[in-house]
C-alpha positions, 0 to 999 in steps of 0.5 A: 488518514490511512492509519485508520483504514483498517479500523473503519474497514473492520467496523464496516465489515461487521456492520455489513454482516449485522453485528472485549474484555473488561479493562485492567491496568498494568503498572510498574511501581517506581519513579516512572510508571507505564500503564496499559489498559486493558492489560489483556484484551481483544486484538481489534479493540483499543488499548490506552497507554500512559506514562507517569512520573517523568520530569516536566517536558522530559523526552522519552522513547516508547517501544513495543516488542513482540515475538511471533510463533517462530521466534521472529522479533517485531518492534516499533518505537515513537518519541514523546515529550512529557507535559508539565506534570510529567505525563504522556498519554498516547490518546492525546499526545502526539508522537514527535518521531520514530515509526510514526508521528502525530496523535496515534493512540494505537500507533505502537501496535499498528507500526510493529515491523520486523526488528533490525536483525530480522529479514524485512517485509514479513507480516506479523500475523498471529499463528495459534489464535487460542494463544495471545500475542504478548507485547512488551511496552517499555519507556526509555530515556531520550529519543532513539530512532528505529533500529538503534539501541534505545536509552536506559529503561525507565519503566515497562509493562507486558500486555496480551492481545487476544484473537478470540475469547475462551467461550468461543468454540473452534471446530476443525472441519473435514466435511466431505471435500471441505476443509477449514475451521469453524468458530462459534460464539458462546450461546445457543444462537442463532448466529449469522454465518460468514465464510472467510478467505484470504489470498494466494498465500494459501493455507488456513488463516484463522485470526479474522474468523476467530475475531468475527466469532467474538462479535457474534458471527459463526465464521468459517475459515476456508482454505482452498489450497496448500492445506492438508489434502487440498491442492498444494498449488493454485490450480483451476478452481471449481465453485462447487467446493465453495458452494459445499462450504456455504451449504454446510454452514447453512445446515449448521443448527447454530447458523441463521439463514436464509443465506451466508456472507463471505469476506475475502482478501486478494484472491479470496475477494475475487472468489467472494465476488464469484460466490455472490454472483453464482451461488444462491446461498451467498447474500452478502460479500466483503471484497478487500483488495480484489479484482473484478475478473478471474485472475491466473487460474480459471474458475469452473462452475458446472458447464461454465468456465471463466479463464483467468487474466494472464500475468506478463512475467516481463513486467514483474519486478523483484527487489534484492530483498525478494519483494514482488511488484506485480502492479503492472503485470496483470492483464487489463480487465477493460481490454475487450480481449479479456472480457471473457475473464470478467465476473458477471457481478450484475447477476448478483442479488446481494450486497457488495462491500468493496474495500480498497487502499489507493496505494495498493502496489500489489495490483490495481485494486482501486481501479478494479473496484471502480470497474465492478461498480461501473458494471453494476451501475450500467445494469441499473444496480446500486447494491454496493458500498465502496470504502477507499483509503488514501495511503493504504496498501493491499493488506487491510486487516482487522483494526489495529493490525500491524501494517505490511512493512513494505511501505514507501521509503522516505527521503530521510530514510534514503539519505540515512542509507546513502550516508551509511554507504558513502561515509559522507554527510548528505548536507556536504555532498555535491552529488546524491543518488537516491534512485531505485529505492526499495521500497520506492520513494513516493514523496519528495518531502522536506528532508530534501532541504538539507542538501544545501551543497547538492549540484546533482540529485537523482531520484529516478526509478521510484514512485514519486507523483509530485515535484516538491520541497526543492527550496533548500537546494540553492546549488542544484544544476542537474535533477533526475526524476525519470521513471516515476509517476509525475503528472505535471511540472509544478514545483520547479520554481524553487530551482528555476535560477540554477537548474541546467539539466532536467531528466524526467523521461518515462513519467505521466506528463501531459501539460508543460505548464511550470517550465517557464521558470527554468531560465538556465535550463539547457538540457531537457530529457522528457521522452515517453511522456504524454504530451500530445499537442503543439499548444503544449510543445511551444511552451518550450520556446519560453526557455531561453537557453534550451538547446538539447531536447529528447522528446521521443515516445510522446504521442505528439512525436509518434504522430509526426514521426510515423511517416517521416522522421524529418517531418517531426524534426522540421515541425519541432525545430520550427516551433523551438528554433534555438534547439541544437540537438533533438532526440540525440541528433544534431539539428542542421539549420537550413541556412547553415546547409545553404551556406555550405553549398556556396 
């Protein structure tokens, strides 16, 4: 599951480079007690939360609350039911609802997101690593949903999550042109050296380096723009800057040679790949959510220049809340025209660890890792490991870090917003519009079954991949699923006896299996899909009432319309003779034309 992605990726990172505090309980005395152990511990180590003194089977909401360095509030909640002895143990008891469900011992920590009064989509990143993140955990009477006023407080506890140990030394670095912070573990060394870089947010980000130092690494947090006298914007990069950082680390008396490792996220991962490829000082690289080519700004090293892949600004979507979706905007690294941007990683002698989330909507990091691995294999190399996590996004941080809250909108959440906006219960409505949700809907989940009176449902302009959970929609006549990521038509059988119109243009459908169940379908709009042969098209003839079809933009239509529009119309209507309208134009039957001449 994606919830464990950060934990496993962090462990793998530590293992790649070579490899907390004693537990203390925190209780409140009274009828109900909540215990967190340890009460003060490292942020990447697990904590155990348990509640005692409840009534058997009592329903409670557990909440966590954090204020970051700027005073912004982040919270999370989960619903639990006590066992027969009045106890809740997050290590073994499943959450019944709230911000997560199932057995998630650290769920209250990784599900922290901006509180209702705050702006959405902010990440809870620690500021000063020498100061702990203080988390208030409280137990409330009854179930209360996220963003709602919780019930009466039954018990509470405060805990501290540290990003370093008191024995770890932090040294601000201003060595030649190199800037950053060096974190040294306690002891005399020697310690493996690691350079740590983040993405295009810029600045000095220290929390990962400070945690690496608690695990025995000499970790250099290396900024490369928007810090002190470094460039304030991303300009062309010169690899000599990064080489000087690697040489500084290797010269340090507490760092073990003969080489150093690099860990990077996003743009930092791209730079890590480049350092592994060109710099002899770098012998291992952890590349998290990176690209296999140089992006945006060019990279220079001596006389070598790798230009950056360009972004197509017209393909960037910006939500009303200011969230950028550049998933389709970056140029294709596999396009031969972009080959000069590729990082020639086959030259690297050290080992790569690629870490990607399969639901990364920032860019196609999973594809980029596959391109890199394919290149290594083509050159007879196996110096790589790939960790990929279904459901994980772009930002994969150390274990138990709060996930980026720009997560997919669930059907339940979308229906709640619809009800608030329209002042009507969705279960009573005949028309429900859930199109263009921000963040987008990814799954048609079981909450759709509540739409028992719905006749027209719009789910267009989201990120849905699969048609599902339509069983409860017994009155559905019109279904709009345009502009999603749907690959097939399975799942329509539940509405086969009622659906009259299906709007499903701009998807990824190549096969038409599953349409035959639509006995009442009259209108099918499925332009700009991937149907490319007649063997699939003739399946439309199995629909006894189909009379209006929009098919423009499919490879099959484009092939036959290239020379003559009439050729396409003739071939299509010959195979589906009951059509009255094709691509918005009435179909003139030959026999009708002959009768008109007489």
